[in-house]
C-alpha positions, 0 to 999 in steps of 0.5 A: 761740352768737355768738363775738366777739373782739378781738385786739391786740398786748397783749390778745386778749378772747374772748366766747361770747354768747347771742341772745335772741328780742328780738335782745339779747345775753347774754354766757356766757363772757368771758376776756382773754388776754395775747397775747404769751404764746401762739405762735398764736390757735389756742392761745388757742381751745383754752384759751378753748372748752370741748368740745361748744359749738356755734357758729353764728356768729364774728367778731374784729377782729385788729390787723393788714391783712385781706385775702382773710379772712386776717391776718398781725397787726401786733405778733404772730407770729400768722396767722389764716385765715378759711377755716381757722377756718371749719372749726375751729368748724364753721361757714361765719358767720366774719368777720374785721375790721381791729381799727378796723373792728370798733371802728368796728362797736362805737362805733355800739353805745356810749351817750352816757356812753361818750363824752367831748367835747373841742371845745367849740365842735362843732356837730353834723353828719351826714356821715363819720365818722373813728376813730383810735385810739393803744394797742399801734399807731396804728390808723385807720379811718372810717364813711362815709355814704351818706345811710342807713347807715355803712359801715366802711371798714378803712385802715392810716393809722398807717403813713403818714408822720409830718408835722412842724408847728413845730421841735421836731417837725422835731428830732423827726423827725430823731431818730426817722430815725436810729432808722427810717432808711427809714420813720417812721411816726405809729406811731412817736409815736403808740403804747405805745413813743412815749412812751420815743421821745419821752422819749428824744429830750427827754432827748437834746435837753436839755429837762430833766434825766432822771427817776431813776425811768424806768429807761434800757430796759424790759430787767432793770427789772420796769417798763412803761417807757412807762407810767410815762412817761405816768403822771409826765407826767400827775401832772406829777410829772416836768418831762421826763415831762410833756413828752413827754405834751404832745408826744404829745398835740400829735402825736395832736391834728394827725394826727386833724386829718389823718385827719378831712380825709381822709375829710371827717368833718363826721359827727365824730371817734372815739378809741379805744384804751387810751391815750387814757383813760389821757391824758384830762386833757391831751387835754382841756386843749385843746392836743389841740384846737388842734392838730386845727384848725390846718390853715390854710384849713380851720381853721373846718371842723375846729373845728366837728367833733365830737371824742369820747374813747371811755372803754368799752375794749370798744368793739372786742369789741362790734363783733365781737359784733355784726357779723352782726345789724348794720344797717350795710353792712360792706365787705370788708378789701382 
């Protein structure tokens, strides 16, 4: 039996699969858990696994840096240890991957209908592929092409510095520096909490009147403030929310272009994560690609790169499912 997992700050998805003689996988059990309701990953495993199940191999995509097969999750108080999991699961075939590393593997197992092309001028090319995913946090990874195989490479690029591209973004950076004087990363904007940061910045700067439907905080409101800002912005029901989502898309496009340059991603860019599909209309509006290609002397190179939004939410789980039988070479996360 194969055990696969997608361990994120918001939810953890676990699956048990049988491998058939023809190499296909049949899912026998799959369950989603609210990560924040558990003090450790072991508690989730205890609920999911029934007594007597023999695990042949296990692979988990984890939202955090994996070093020497250990991971302190970024947005959870969980510590995962590959050696301890081998003992717990009774198999030596246990692998921890960074969640974007797992997503990168999963992208190679998606079908064409799982993607939406965002760049109308894209030209099919071979080469490295970049993966970026805004969700609870901001993840980035690379699929390195060696001429024959892809090698997923984990990064923590989402925690790199936010670089403003215009006067409005200059003011945004100054606003965020008051909140995070030590360091303003891209993740402070390009994540679920980023919608609140953008909304509050715009309200303070006088862009428009605050929306009566948006509570001051999540505390005691019973509402997901970030999700509400995003929904009202996409629907065009509120001016301030609309601008918050537009600014999110503009910054997302610019950072995706940065990653494409760093990876020299001539093979394309894949956008994963939970936020992309929810703001798909804005990603398709043209502002994302405009910000993506606005790289001066490299605008021509970026204008030909395929940028695809992945709309299959199971992509990281697929990567974990297929890790041990994948033909690609997978590097350690150091």
